[in-house]
N, C-alpha and C positions, 0 to 999 in steps of 0.2 A: 506493501500498500503507501504511495509519496502518501510527502508534505507537501501541502499547498502553503507559500512564503508568500510571508503579508508584507517582503518588504521589496519595494523595484526594483527590479531588472535594474543592473546600471549597463548602462549603453542605449538604452532604451531611443535617442535619437535615432540610432541607423535604424529603427525601423522607423523613422518618418521622413516620407516625400512630397515635393513641392506639390502646390495644385493651381491649377486656372485659376485661378478666383481673385479680382484686386483685393490687394487690402485698402478699406478708406475710415480716414477719423471722422471721427458720429461731432459734428460740438453741443457741446453741452444745452444749452438752447430747445436742439431737436426734441430728445427728450428729457425732463426739464418735466418730472409729477409728471409722469407718464406709468401708465395703467400697464403690470402683464399685458395684458392683451396687446395695448398700441406699440410695446412694444415688440412682443412674435409679429406683428404686421413690420412694420420693419423689416424686418431680419431674411423678415418674407421675403421682405423689396426690394431689399440687398444679397441676395438668396437670388432671385431673377434675375436681374440684374450681373451676374455673376462677378461677386462684392459678398463683401465679408466684412465685417466693425471689426478692427485691431486697436484704435484707436480708442479714447472721447477730451475731449480738447476742452478748456474752459479758464476759464476769466476768476478767478477772488480776491478781496478787496477786505482787507484791514484794516478801513478806514479810522474806526472807534475805538476812542483807549476803556472797551466796554465791554467784561468781561459775561456778555449777558449779548449781545453786539455777534462778536467772534464764536459763540458755539452753534446760537443762529449760520454759519457761514460753513461750521466747523458740518452742521448738521445736515446743509445742502448739498456740502460734499462727500458725506457720507451716502447720500442718496441718491449723489453719482456715481460711485464704488457702487453701488445696490444694482444703478440699470447699467453699467458696466461692465458684471459678472452675469448677469441673466442675458447681453446679447454675447453675452463672447467673447466683448472687448475685456485681451489681458495688459492695459494697459491704458490708469487717466492720467491725466496732465494739466498740470496747474498751472496757470502760469499770474503770479503776485505781482497785481498792479497797484496797493496801494496797502506799507504797513508804518499805523501809528505807535500798537506799544505789542513791539516782534516780541515782548517775553511772555505775550499770553494769544499771540497768534504761530508759535513756533507751537509747543508741548498740542497741542488744538490738533494742526498740524499733522502731531506725530501719532497722535492718534488716530486720526484720519488713515495716518501711511500703517500700523498695524491690521486699520479692519480694513483694508485695500492685501494685505500683505491674505488673512487668513482665506480669502472672497476669492482670491487669487488671481491678483487684481496690482495689477506696480503701480507706486504713482511717482512720477513726478516735477518735482513740485523748484518750477522757476522764479527764478526774483525775489529768493529769503533763503535763506541755507538756517536747514534747521537741529545739527551742530552747534 
């Protein structure tokens, strides 16, 4: 009787190959507050055009020195992580356009990054160093 391994096989990338689908970036405004049915339709429409959602892009503004405003923006980004994961996009790019209180924005973005990691989405923050 053979045992089934619960660890991933080494070298699994060798089992992958390119497809004829074109990777596309989805603007967050397109999917903001979208229900799963709407995201499913978008994914179907993209697939029918030979495209696959690879990335979601957005801007983030932390222009107030207010913990509640920072939390609202972080919650919006977490919602985008969820939408990206649902679509199958494995990357969320966030261009930070304004930061009044970096000491509040950094931990909020770090928490979003952790959530993204758990959901299989890579978070790329531009305009603010998280360290």
